[in-house]
Backbone bond lengths (Angstrom), bond angles and torsions (degrees), N, CA, C in turn:
res aa  C-N    CA-C-N  psi(-1)  N-CA   C-N-CA  omega(-1)  CA-C   N-CA-C  phi
1 X - - - 1.427 - - 1.488 110.19 -
2 X 1.337 116.32 143.67 1.476 121.86 178.13 1.523 107.49 -130.88
3 X 1.293 115.18 129.36 1.465 122.32 175.53 1.515 107.13 -104.72
4 X 1.373 115.44 139.43 1.452 121.88 -179.03 1.508 110.89 -125.81
5 X 1.283 115.92 136.10 1.489 120.92 177.51 1.513 108.30 -132.84
6 X 1.337 114.64 116.98 1.482 120.33 179.85 1.529 111.00 -89.87
7 X 1.302 113.69 154.60 1.479 121.13 173.83 1.521 108.18 -154.29
8 X 1.341 113.81 169.83 1.437 119.24 174.23 1.528 115.87 102.59
9 X 1.316 117.27 -4.14 1.439 120.65 177.52 1.534 111.08 -70.17
10 X 1.325 114.42 170.92 1.450 117.32 177.67 1.526 111.03 159.06
11 X 1.309 116.04 -165.89 1.470 122.18 -178.52 1.540 109.42 -99.73
12 X 1.299 115.30 130.69 1.462 120.52 -179.03 1.522 108.40 -139.83
13 X 1.326 116.65 149.31 1.439 121.35 178.48 1.497 111.29 -78.25
14 X 1.321 118.40 155.32 1.447 119.68 174.75 1.494 113.22 -56.92
15 X 1.337 116.96 137.27 1.439 120.34 -174.05 1.514 114.83 90.48
16 X 1.317 116.01 -13.31 1.464 120.19 -179.48 1.496 114.25 -80.36
17 X 1.330 114.94 -177.67 1.451 122.52 -177.84 1.511 111.38 -127.00
18 X 1.312 113.97 155.87 1.450 120.08 178.43 1.519 108.60 -153.92
19 X 1.276 118.62 147.46 1.438 124.31 177.31 1.534 109.55 -120.79
20 X 1.299 116.16 121.73 1.455 122.16 176.36 1.538 108.91 -97.67
21 X 1.316 115.87 140.93 1.469 122.18 178.05 1.516 109.88 -120.25
22 X 1.282 113.47 149.04 1.514 120.54 176.65 1.505 109.16 -136.60
23 X 1.312 115.62 109.12 1.464 120.11 -178.89 1.520 110.38 -89.54
24 X 1.300 116.79 125.79 1.464 123.14 -179.25 1.487 110.47 -103.02
25 X 1.323 115.56 139.08 1.447 121.01 176.06 1.508 110.07 -144.59
26 X 1.314 115.32 163.23 1.478 120.89 178.00 1.502 112.75 114.48
27 X 1.317 116.14 170.01 1.417 122.17 -172.68 1.533 113.97 -66.65
28 X 1.314 116.19 -20.96 1.440 119.60 -175.75 1.520 114.56 -92.98
29 X 1.314 117.39 5.38 1.497 121.38 -176.22 1.522 110.19 -57.18
30 X 1.320 118.15 -42.06 1.463 119.41 -175.09 1.561 111.62 -73.40
31 X 1.326 116.43 -9.42 1.461 120.37 178.74 1.519 113.87 -101.04
32 X 1.307 116.48 11.61 1.446 119.79 178.53 1.515 109.40 -71.14
33 X 1.333 118.23 124.90 1.447 122.01 -177.82 1.548 112.04 -113.36
34 X 1.323 114.87 -13.27 1.470 118.92 -178.07 1.519 108.97 -146.48
35 X 1.352 115.14 137.59 1.454 120.72 175.24 1.527 107.69 -121.80
36 X 1.342 115.13 141.55 1.493 119.29 -177.66 1.542 108.37 -142.85
37 X 1.295 113.85 156.79 1.460 121.87 164.87 1.519 107.83 -126.25
38 X 1.350 115.19 134.02 1.426 123.42 174.77 1.501 108.81 -118.93
39 X 1.299 116.04 166.03 1.479 119.00 173.77 1.558 107.30 -144.66
40 X 1.325 111.33 153.02 1.467 118.13 178.33 1.528 107.20 -135.96
41 X 1.339 113.76 113.46 1.463 120.10 174.52 1.500 109.77 -81.88
42 X 1.340 115.97 160.00 1.459 119.21 178.70 1.517 114.39 -52.67
43 X 1.352 115.36 129.16 1.466 121.68 176.58 1.529 111.80 64.48
44 X 1.318 118.14 22.16 1.457 121.42 177.84 1.506 108.60 -127.95
45 X 1.331 113.96 164.39 1.450 117.83 177.12 1.505 112.50 -77.51
46 X 1.298 116.29 159.70 1.443 122.71 176.13 1.538 108.39 -72.82
47 X 1.346 115.77 133.27 1.452 118.74 -176.85 1.528 109.79 -130.61
48 X 1.331 114.11 153.39 1.448 119.85 179.74 1.506 110.32 -76.95
49 X 1.329 116.89 131.07 1.452 122.01 179.09 1.542 111.53 -103.26
50 X 1.279 115.73 -43.65 1.482 121.03 -176.43 1.516 109.64 -154.50
51 X 1.319 115.50 145.84 1.454 120.37 176.25 1.491 109.67 -144.56
52 X 1.337 116.09 150.93 1.464 119.21 177.86 1.558 108.32 -146.89
53 X 1.308 115.80 110.09 1.438 121.24 172.94 1.549 108.35 -66.65
54 X 1.305 115.42 161.09 1.458 118.19 -174.71 1.520 115.20 -61.58
55 X 1.329 116.14 -38.81 1.449 119.55 -177.47 1.506 111.93 -122.93
56 X 1.295 117.92 36.91 1.452 121.49 179.52 1.548 109.39 -142.19
57 X 1.294 115.44 166.73 1.470 119.20 178.70 1.497 111.47 -72.72
58 X 1.320 115.08 154.74 1.465 117.52 179.81 1.522 111.03 -74.18
59 X 1.325 112.99 160.37 1.464 119.57 176.30 1.527 106.78 -126.89
60 X 1.335 114.02 148.18 1.468 118.59 -177.60 1.539 109.84 -132.29
61 X 1.355 114.16 151.79 1.465 120.60 170.43 1.514 107.45 -62.35
62 X 1.311 117.26 147.09 1.481 120.91 -179.16 1.561 109.97 -58.62
63 X 1.308 116.46 -32.23 1.449 119.89 -175.41 1.531 112.83 -69.70
64 X 1.332 119.07 -17.09 1.448 120.74 -178.57 1.514 113.53 -122.98
65 X 1.322 116.17 1.82 1.484 120.09 -179.10 1.512 109.13 -58.92
66 X 1.326 113.75 137.91 1.468 124.16 178.23 1.513 112.78 75.30
67 X 1.325 116.17 -0.45 1.500 119.22 175.68 1.523 112.97 -118.07
68 X 1.306 118.01 -30.18 1.443 122.95 -179.47 1.499 110.90 -108.20
69 X 1.353 117.49 148.70 1.444 121.27 177.65 1.541 107.94 -137.25
70 X 1.320 115.20 128.26 1.476 121.36 178.87 1.523 106.81 -101.34
71 X 1.325 116.46 141.41 1.468 118.77 177.61 1.501 110.48 -153.05
72 X 1.332 115.77 166.56 1.425 122.01 -175.94 1.549 108.40 -137.33
73 X 1.314 116.64 131.55 1.473 121.84 173.18 1.503 106.51 -111.15
74 X 1.364 115.04 104.43 1.457 120.11 -177.93 1.524 112.53 -67.82
75 X 1.340 116.47 -28.88 1.467 119.03 -177.20 1.570 110.69 -69.92
76 X 1.335 113.13 -28.72 1.497 116.52 -179.28 1.513 111.93 -109.10
77 X 1.339 118.28 3.23 1.467 121.57 -176.60 1.505 109.73 51.10
78 X 1.321 116.25 51.04 1.444 121.91 -175.79 1.534 110.11 -126.86
79 X 1.297 114.38 135.78 1.499 120.96 174.09 1.513 107.32 -116.58
80 X 1.314 115.50 130.89 1.470 119.21 -178.92 1.512 113.37 -123.97
81 X 1.298 114.94 158.41 1.455 123.08 173.67 1.518 106.79 -132.54
82 X 1.340 114.42 109.70 1.482 118.79 176.02 1.529 107.79 -91.41
83 X 1.285 116.14 126.61 1.454 123.51 -176.40 1.535 111.15 -119.45
84 X 1.302 114.73 118.92 1.468 121.35 -179.73 1.545 110.08 -113.45
85 X 1.332 114.75 158.64 1.474 120.07 174.91 1.543 110.37 48.83
86 X 1.328 114.74 54.15 1.441 117.89 -177.17 1.496 113.03 -70.34
87 X 1.324 114.72 145.14 1.477 121.98 -178.23 1.520 109.20 -117.58
88 X 1.329 119.02 158.01 1.420 122.08 179.62 1.525 112.24 -54.78
89 X 1.270 117.38 -34.86 1.478 120.86 179.90 1.534 112.62 -70.90
90 X 1.310 117.23 -5.06 1.468 121.84 174.58 1.556 109.56 -82.62
91 X 1.303 116.89 -6.90 1.461 118.43 177.75 1.520 111.68 -61.66
92 X 1.332 115.36 124.28 1.461 120.18 -175.59 1.510 109.61 -176.81
93 X 1.317 116.94 171.16 1.466 122.24 165.15 1.508 106.88 -90.62
94 X 1.348 116.60 127.13 1.423 120.65 -177.02 1.528 108.90 -104.26
95 X 1.357 115.95 133.84 1.416 121.56 -176.85 1.510 110.81 -120.19
96 X 1.314 116.34 138.93 1.453 122.85 175.31 1.567 104.72 -93.36
97 X 1.295 111.32 142.33 1.475 118.41 -179.21 1.538 108.66 -142.50
98 X 1.336 117.56 134.00 1.459 119.19 177.16 1.546 109.59 -129.31
99 X 1.301 114.24 147.27 1.462 121.42 173.48 1.506 109.55 -97.28
100 X 1.307 116.21 135.94 1.452 121.71 -179.63 1.514 110.10 -123.29
101 X 1.282 115.81 131.71 1.463 120.37 179.18 1.518 110.46 -126.37
102 X 1.337 116.46 124.69 1.471 122.02 173.07 1.529 105.44 -129.35
103 X 1.329 114.24 103.25 1.482 121.52 -173.58 1.545 109.87 53.60
104 X 1.322 117.83 -117.44 1.456 118.82 -178.48 1.533 114.52 -88.96
105 X 1.282 116.74 -2.61 1.459 121.28 -176.51 1.530 108.04 -93.98
106 X 1.361 112.74 114.48 1.495 118.79 178.84 1.499 108.50 -121.95
107 X 1.295 117.54 128.81 1.426 123.43 177.09 1.492 111.40 -151.60
108 X 1.314 115.54 168.55 1.488 117.44 177.83 1.505 110.76 -125.66
109 X 1.330 113.87 164.06 1.495 120.83 179.37 1.516 107.35 -130.45
110 X 1.339 114.38 150.98 1.473 122.43 -178.09 1.533 110.04 -121.82
111 X 1.320 114.20 147.44 1.463 117.94 168.98 1.503 108.37 -87.29
112 X 1.322 112.73 -178.72 1.515 119.00 -175.89 1.523 112.16 -84.32
113 X 1.346 116.35 -13.99 1.450 119.99 -178.55 1.520 113.16 95.95
114 X 1.330 113.91 151.76 1.441 120.21 178.51 1.573 107.64 -139.95
115 X 1.307 117.23 132.89 1.456 123.23 -174.75 1.509 112.37 -79.83
116 X 1.341 114.99 128.68 1.478 119.83 173.46 1.517 106.45 -120.83
117 X 1.338 114.70 125.29 1.436 119.90 179.67 1.523 109.51 -122.77
118 X 1.336 118.32 124.09 1.435 122.85 -179.02 1.499 107.40 -110.69
119 X 1.317 115.85 110.78 1.461 120.66 -174.55 1.529 109.45 -158.37
120 X 1.335 113.67 149.41 1.469 118.69 174.78 1.524 110.11 -94.91
């Protein structure tokens, strides 16, 4: 089992930057093979923003490419999303998601979400 707690959301002006953090804990932390960030804007579906497999390059949604960076610090069990040049359309609840694999058992865990509001 992996528990995730996000932090770092808030209000930021257009063009500003924000870093979201996701602290992972639990017995399954060492079995995380995929880290992801999703977001859900008001009245819209949750969509994938960034993902990074354990031994592969990260992938980003076209809407955030070259502005967002996903990373993982294994020593601190921390997953982060650095967001630059934020736009009003980036306003959403951001969710951390990890994939956990233990032999043939594969499942994922979600954080509770953190609100990001981009507005002047």
